Each structure stands twice: as C-alpha cells, then as structure tokens.
C-alpha positions in Angstrom: -0.3 21.5 15.8 3.2 20.3 16.0 6.3 21.5 14.1 6.1 21.7 10.3 8.6 19.3 8.7 10.6 20.4 5.7 13.2 18.7 3.5 16.1 20.5 5.3 14.7 19.6 8.7 14.4 15.9 7.7 17.8 16.0 6.1 19.2 17.2 9.5 17.8 14.1 11.3 20.4 11.8 9.6 22.1 9.8 12.4 20.0 11.4 15.1 16.4 10.2 14.6 14.7 7.8 12.3 12.2 9.3 9.8 8.6 8.0 9.6 7.1 8.1 6.1 3.7 6.8 4.9 1.7 7.0 1.7 -1.6 8.8 1.6 -4.1 9.4 -1.2 -7.0 11.5 0.1 -7.7 14.1 2.7 -8.9 11.7 5.4 -5.8 9.4 5.1 -3.7 12.6 5.3 -5.4 14.0 8.3 -4.9 10.6 10.2 -1.2 10.3 9.2 -0.6 13.8 10.3 -2.4 13.3 13.6 -0.3 10.2 14.2 2.9 12.2 13.8 4.2 10.9 10.5 7.1 13.0 9.3 6.7 12.6 5.5 3.6 11.7 3.5 4.1 10.4 -0.1 1.5 10.6 -2.8 3.0 7.6 -4.5 2.3 6.2 -7.9 1.4 3.0 -5.8 -2.1 4.6 -6.2 -2.1 2.7 -9.4 -2.2 -0.5 -7.4 -4.2 0.3 -4.3 -6.6 3.0 -5.6 -7.0 2.2 -9.4 -6.6 -1.5 -9.1 -3.8 -2.0 -11.7 -1.2 -4.7 -11.4 1.6 -2.2 -11.8 2.2 1.5 -11.4 2.8 2.0 -15.1 -0.7 3.2 -16.1 -0.6 6.1 -13.6 -0.7 9.6 -15.3 0.9 12.8 -14.0 -2.6 14.3 -13.8 -3.6 11.4 -11.5 -0.8 12.2 -9.1 -1.8 15.9 -9.2 -5.4 15.2 -8.4 -4.4 13.2 -5.3 -1.8 15.7 -4.2 -4.5 18.4 -4.1 -6.6 16.2 -1.9 -3.9 15.1 0.5 -2.6 18.7 0.7 -5.8 19.7 2.4 -5.4 17.2 5.1 -1.9 18.0 6.2 -0.5 20.5 8.7 2.9 19.2 9.9 4.1 16.4 7.6 6.2 17.1 4.5 4.2 16.3 1.3 6.3 14.5 -1.4 4.8 13.5 -4.8 6.0 10.8 -7.1 6.8 11.5 -10.8 4.9 8.6 -12.6 6.3 6.5 -15.5 6.7 8.6 -18.7 6.7 11.9 -17.0 10.6 12.5 -16.6 12.4 9.8 -18.6 12.4 11.7 -21.9 14.5 14.6 -20.9 15.7 16.8 -18.1 13.4 19.5 -19.3 10.4 17.1 -19.1 11.4 16.2 -15.5 11.5 19.8 -14.4 8.2 20.6 -16.1 6.5 17.6 -14.5 8.0 18.4 -11.1 6.9 22.1 -11.4 3.3 20.9 -12.2 3.1 18.8 -9.0 4.6 21.6 -6.9 1.9 23.9 -8.2 -0.7 21.2 -7.1 0.6 21.5 -3.6 3.6 19.1 -3.3 6.5 20.3 -1.2 9.1 18.0 -2.9 9.3 15.4 -5.6 10.5 11.8 -5.9 11.7 10.0 -9.0 13.0 6.5 -9.7 16.3 5.4 -11.1 19.6 6.9 -12.3 18.6 10.4 -13.2 21.1 12.7 -11.4 20.8 15.4 -14.1 17.0 15.6 -13.6 17.5 15.9 -9.8 20.2 18.5 -10.1 18.0 20.6 -12.5 15.0 20.3 -10.2 17.0 21.3 -7.1 18.4 24.2 -9.1 14.8 25.3 -9.7 14.2 25.2 -5.9 12.4 21.8 -5.7 13.4 19.4 -2.9 14.1 16.0 -4.5 14.2 12.4 -3.5 15.7 9.5 -5.4 14.6 5.8 -5.4 16.9 2.9 -6.1 16.9 -0.9 -5.7 13.7 -2.4 -6.9 12.0 0.6 -8.8 8.4 -0.4 -9.6 8.4 1.5 -12.8 11.1 -0.9 -14.1 9.2 -4.0 -13.2 9.2 -5.3 -16.8 12.9 -4.8 -17.1 13.5 -6.7 -13.9 11.3 -9.6 -15.1 8.9 -9.2 -12.1 8.8 -8.0 -8.5 12.3 -9.1 -7.5 14.8 -8.2 -4.8 17.6 -6.2 -6.3 21.3 -5.7 -5.2 22.3 -9.3 -4.6 24.6 -9.3 -7.6 24.6 -5.6 -8.7 25.0 -4.0 -5.3 28.0 -1.9 -6.3 26.1 -0.4 -9.2 23.2 0.5 -7.0 25.7 2.1 -4.5 27.2 4.1 -7.3 23.7 5.3 -8.5 23.0 6.4 -4.9 26.1 8.4 -4.8 25.3 10.1 -8.0 21.8 11.1 -6.7 23.3 12.3 -3.5 25.8 14.4 -5.2 23.1 15.9 -7.5 21.4 17.3 -4.4 18.8 14.7 -3.3 17.8 15.2 0.3 16.7 11.6 0.5 16.8 8.3 -1.3 14.3 5.4 -1.0 16.0 2.0 -0.8 13.5 -0.6 -1.9 13.7 -4.5 -1.7 17.5 -4.9 -1.3 19.7 -6.8 1.1 20.0 -5.0 4.4 23.8 -5.1 4.2 23.6 -3.1 1.0 21.2 -0.6 2.6 23.6 -0.2 5.5 26.5 0.5 3.1 24.5 3.0 1.2 23.3 4.7 4.3 26.8 5.0 5.6 28.1 6.3 2.3 25.6 9.0 1.3 25.1 12.4 3.0 21.3 12.4 2.5 18.8 10.4 4.4 17.8 6.9 3.3 14.3 5.6 3.5 13.8 1.9 3.4 11.0 -0.3 2.2 12.2 -3.8 2.3 15.6 -2.4 3.0 16.1 -3.3 6.7 16.6 -1.4 9.9 19.9 0.2 8.9 18.1 2.9 6.8 17.5 6.4 8.2 13.8 5.9 8.0 11.0 3.8 6.7 8.2 4.2 4.1 5.1 1.9 3.9 1.9 1.9 2.0 -1.2 3.1 3.9 -3.2 0.0 3.1 -0.4 -2.4 4.3 0.2 -0.7 7.6 -3.6 -0.7 8.4 -4.1 -4.3 7.3 -6.5 -3.3 4.5 -4.7 -5.2 1.8 -6.0 -8.7 0.9 -2.4 -9.8 0.4 0.4 -9.7 3.0 3.9 -8.8 1.8 7.3 -9.7 3.4 8.5 -6.1 3.5 5.3 -4.9 5.3 3.5 -5.4 8.5 -0.2 -4.9 9.5 -0.4 -2.9 12.7 -4.2 -3.4 12.9 -6.6 -5.7 11.2 -8.3 -2.9 9.3 -9.8 -5.1 6.5 -11.6 -7.3 9.1 -12.8 -4.3 11.1 -14.2 -2.5 8.0 -15.9 -5.7 6.6 -17.5 -6.2 10.0 -18.7 -2.7 10.2 -20.2 -2.7 6.7 -21.8 -6.0 7.5 -23.5 -4.6 10.6 -24.7 -1.7 8.6 -26.1 -3.9 5.9 -27.9 -6.1 8.4 -29.5 -3.1 10.3 -30.7 -1.7 6.9 -32.3 -5.1 5.9 -33.8 -5.5 9.4 -35.4 -2.1 9.4 -33.3 -0.9 12.3 -31.3 1.8 10.7 -31.9 4.6 10.3 -33.5 5.1 13.7 -35.4 8.1 15.0 -32.2 9.7 16.1 -30.9 9.5 12.6 -34.0 11.0 11.0 -35.1 14.6 10.6 
C-alpha cells in the first residue's frame, strides 16, 4: 500500500509533479488503476457513453453515479475518488448542488466535480467540507449548446479564463481543462492557484485525465485527445474467440476445470 492521496496533497503538487488521473466504473478497474499508481480516479458521467451506450452524457442520473461510486470505492486504497455531478443534478440551485454532492459523498466519493460557471455551488460545497473540482472548456453536458463536440477557447478564451478564475477563487482544488488550445491551458494553469487537469488541453496542464477505455485501447473509435497504450480490444476479442472455439471443440472445460 502506498500513500493515500487527498485533495490537499494533490493541490500541493502544483508546479512540482504532474497529477495522473483516470476514470473507473467498477471494482476491477479501480483495483488496476490503484495498482498502477494513479493519483485520482474519477467516476465520470462518461459512463453514459462507455458503459450505458448513449451518444452523450445527458441521460446519466445521479443514482447511476452513486451506484458506480460504491463499486469503485471498494477497489481503491490510495487514489483519491472523485465523482461527477451529472446533468440536472446541480444547475437548478446552489441547494440542489449541495444536496447532490452530499449524496455522492455518502456513497463513498472523496470529492466532487461539476461542469461550467458555478462558483456559488463550489463555494457552498466547500463550506460543507466537500473537496470540489471545476470543469471548463468543452463541457460535455453542454454539447447541444455548443452544437456538437467542438474545441472551445479559440475565440472565447478570455471568458474561459475568467470562469476558471472564479472557480479557483470559490475554493476548487482543481479544474479540468477539456478540448482547448494548449496556449489557453498554459495561461489558465499559470493564472490559477489550483491544479489544472487536461484532457485535450496539452502538456502545459498540471496533470492529465483520460477515459479508462481509451487508455487501454478498448474503444472502437480513436480520438485525437487520447492514446491507446495497449491494444486491449484486440486482446480481449482474441481471448473470447479462443474461449468460444474451445467450447465448440469440446476442449474446455477440461478435467482440471471440473469438480
């Protein structure tokens, strides 16, 4: 067992060591991420895409996040567990944001992330003792407002910088910078006191977050902001194919697999 990561310990790494973040959705993925030394594990609303098969994150319910938080919690020892507030669980009011965040903390989360310009919600949650992360740039819950999956900040970089400053001032210990020019990510990183975690934001961020399935090459698609570090999809299909063939050929189960 290594050293347990906390929001303050990761905050303290700014300018010293890059922070490694990865999504996870079940106990086994959590165990492997923890064994690999990942600093922060996110139960993201990306589960709407990679687990539930939706085209966007919008259908994900708060209870869906809670279910996966409980599972991931059982697989972690050292990594900090952060949970996403899904669409519709915090936009109505600051009170709703706090209630939703409290629910996920009771499920086992050790911090909460929300998207967009909601400094009041972050401040209220921090006041309640909840470590908070922000998320700016391309925010998937606003995909319809953006008109699709598009890079942000090429024309409205100053506004994204101002939003980041507001979230930082509100008490966020970190901000995700998604799909924006690396020059803007660098400017934000140099301006705010909290750590910045990139995904499609370039090397200038204080750390990186990627989706489990993309890192392991499990996705059928390849994305510009991601990299497959192993051809997991091919390996899994090969393994399942061998299993299927041995079953059909009457080879498996063998005597050693029988009681």
